[in-house]
N, C-alpha and C positions, 0 to 999 in steps of 0.2 A: 460216279463220281471222278467230279474237276480232276486236273493232274497238279493243280498249284492253288494252294490255299495263302491268302492274300489279305490283310489289314490294314489300314492305315493308323497307324501313332503319329499322336501330338501333344508336345509340351509345350507348358505359357503358364505364365505365374498370373496366378491371382491372388488381389492384393490381401486378402485375410487368409488365404491356404498355404503360401509361398507357391514353389511348383505346383503343378496340378499334371497329371499323365491323364493321356483319352486315349482308347484302343475300340475302331468301330472295324467292321466286315463293312464295305457302302455297297457291296452287291446284294444284303438282306436289306438294307433300308429300315432299320432298326438304330435306337438310339446308341450313344456309343458307351462303353463301361470305362469306369473312371478309377483312380488310385494314385498313390503317391509313393515315391521313391523315398528310400529303399525296396526293391522288390526281391522277394524268394521264388522260388519258383513255384511255390502252391499259392501264391498269391498273383501270382501272375497267368496260372492257367483258369484263375476264377475271373478276372479280367476277362479274358477269352473268351470263356463260358459266357461270362453277360454279355460281350460285345457282340454276339451271336446267338444270343437265347438257346446255346449247348447245338447247334445247327453247324458249326462252322465245317465248311467244308475242305476237303484234303483227307491225307490219311492221319494214323496215330504220330508218326514218325514227323510229320509238317507240324501236326500241331504241336508237340515239343520242339522242334527247334523255333516255332511262334515263340514259344514262352521263355525261354532261353535267352531268345532276341530281347526280350521286354526288361527281362532282369539284367540284360547289358545295358540297355539303353536308361534303365534305372541309375544302374553303377555310375556311369556319365554324366546324370543329373548332379550326383552327389560329389562324385569326384572333380568335374570341372564347373568352379562358380560362375563363372565368365559366361556360360551356358545360360542364355536367358530365353531360346528358343526351338522348336524342332516338330519340321512336318513331314516323314516319311513314310513311304509305302511298302513296307516289307513281305515278300512272298517265300515259301516254303515248299520246293517240290515233294514229289510223294517219299521221296527215301530222305527228307528233311535237310536236302539245299537248300540255305540259304541265299535270296538274290534282292536288292533293291534299287527299283529303279534311279536312272539319272539326274530327277528334277527335285530330288529330296532337299529339302530347306533346314539350313543353319542359322541362329540368330544368336550372336556374340554381344554382349556390353562389356566397355570398359569401367563401367562400375558397377562392380557386383555386389550382392548383400551380401551382410553376414551370413552365416550358415542355417542358423535359428532363424532366421528372416526367411531362407529359399525353402527349408524341407519343413512339412507339416507334424515329420514325424522324426527323431531323434535315428539316425543311425546305428545299425545292430553294436551294440559294446562290448566287444570281442576281448575287450582288457580284460570283464570278470572270469574267464576262461581261468581256472586252474583244478592241477588235481591235488588230494590231499589224500595223505595215509592216516586211520584212524586205528580203532581197536582192533587187536586180530592182524594190523598189519594189510587188512582189508582197504585198496584202493578206489578212491572216487573219481569223475570227472565232476567239477561243479562250473555250469556256464550259466549266463542269460537265456532266457528260453527263446525257440523261434517259431512264426509259423506252421512250420514244417515238422513240427513237433506233436502236431494236433491228434494223428493217430496214436503214436507212443502216449501222451495226456490220456487218453480214451483206456489204453489198456489198462495205467496203470490206475484211474480211477475205479474201471469195473471190476480188478481184481480185488477191491478192499474186500474186507467184512461189513455188515450189515453195522456191527459196532462200531469202527472203524470209520464208517462214512457218519455215524451219526457222532460223533466225537468232535470231529472236522466242519461238519456242516449244521449241525443241532437239529438235524431232520433224519430221519430214513427218503432215499433216494434209489429208485428201483432201475431207473435208464439215465444215463447221462448221454447228451444231444449230441451232433457235430456243431451244433449251433453254438451251446457251451462251452464245448473244446474250444472254437474257434475264439470266443472273447477271452477264455484263458491265455491262449497262445498269442493274442494279435494286439499287441500292449502297444501304450507311449514310452518307451524308455524315458522321456522327461520327466513323468509324472511316478510311474512303476517300476519296481524293481521285480522282477520274477525269475527266481532261479532254477533251475532245473537241476537232478542231480543222477547220474548214471553208474553202473561198477564199471572200472576199470578196461575189464576183460567182457563186457558188454554194453556196448556204448549204446548200443538203439533200444534198451531196455532202460526205461525210467525207475530210480528207486524211490525218488522222495523229490520234494516239491517246496519252494519258501516265496513269498511273496509280498511286498511289501509297499501300500498304496498311499498316496499322500494327497491331503483336502487340498483343495484347488489354489489356497495360499500359501501351502509350504511349511505350516506351520507345526501339524499333525497329520501321523501317519499311520496307518493300522497294518500289521504282519500275521500272517498265517504260517504255518507249519504243517507240511505234512508227509512222513515217513512211510514207507509201506513196512509191513510187519517183519516182514525177512532180511529187513537193513535194520530196525529196532535194537538197541542196546549197545550201540559201538561210536557213539558221539556225532551221530549223520546230525540231525536235530541240533544240540549244542550249535557245530559247526555255522549251518542255514541261519541260524539266531544271529549269531555273530557274525557272517557276514551282512545279512541284514541291517546290523545295526551300526554297524560298521559306513555305509552304505549313506544309510540316515544322518550320519554325523556328517560325513561328505557334502552331504547336500545342504547342512543347514538347518535338517527339522528340528523343532524343537521335544516335541514329544512324540516315543513309540508305543502305541497302545495292542492289546490283543482282548479280545472277549473271548474266557473259556469256560468249558462247565466246569460246573465246580467238583465233577466226579472224575475228571481227568486229573488225576494226581501227578503223572508222568509229566503232564507239560507246565503244570504250576510247581515241580518241583524243580523244574528246569529254568522257569521261569525269576523263581525265588536264588537259585545259586548264580542266577546273572546279573542281580539285584534290581529287580524289576518290582516294585510296589503292588498289593494285592488288597485290589477295592472291592467292596459289594456291589451288587448290580442291583441299584435302585428299581429296576424296570422289569427284571427278571431273577428271582431268587434262585433260578438252575445256575445263573452262570455267574464270572466276577470278572472285574474287569484288571487286565495285568497293565503297568503304564513303569515308562522310565525314560530319562531325559538322554537323548542320544547323546550329546555334548558330555554329560558327565559319563556314560560306558565309552566313550572313545580315550578320556584321559584316564579313566581305572586301571583301564586295558592295552595303556602303551607298554 
């Protein structure tokens, strides 16, 4: 096994996508893998796997060191608006020690673009993180979802009963794939609000999730709430939906709606208590549509 693993990392500006990152193992002679800043460790690892078709040379320590180097380079792209280009070969020894050859190229511009023109994806919204105490003084951590939450999301979904799955997904699902979990955890924070919640004393296990996905013009947004059966009855669903509605108002979304099975009385009761209108679904007699004007909700709850 070679003692050193090396990849070439390039950062450049695409007219439509903004700043693009590419990673290539030049020794293998295959196409590079592409990604967008910011990266976390999971996305960085997948870029490395794509760049080498899973055959990256070197030790596990070297692989992890290269992944962390990609995360830090992605952070540079986010934090340094004048950075307009980068071309660097990054190598890692068998124990994970990083080294960069002296022929690295960094391009700087005196006229940087606005952040939303530079970045294809909005940076992680750390400001959404908060701690809430609910009934029985149970404390929860609520925050925006991250790609690295994929294993915890799968654990949560696979722990649900068949009835819980049907009430949430309108169907029975026997197996939740990693591809599905990846779609849930890798979100565009500009268009989607996706919150996860965990008990304060077990932060690595999820107790629930809430999502709000807007249409392309930002006029309407659909919500979905999921609370694990062990955490039902403490007000967690209400708190998640309240957070989503406040986010909708802050984003100037007009209408927030959700499709709910007619037999899902707890969800319908929660919707009514928050001021949602309940409307018959003309396309599916087994479900109803609940909707609310986000601005009205925000005014009434101040």
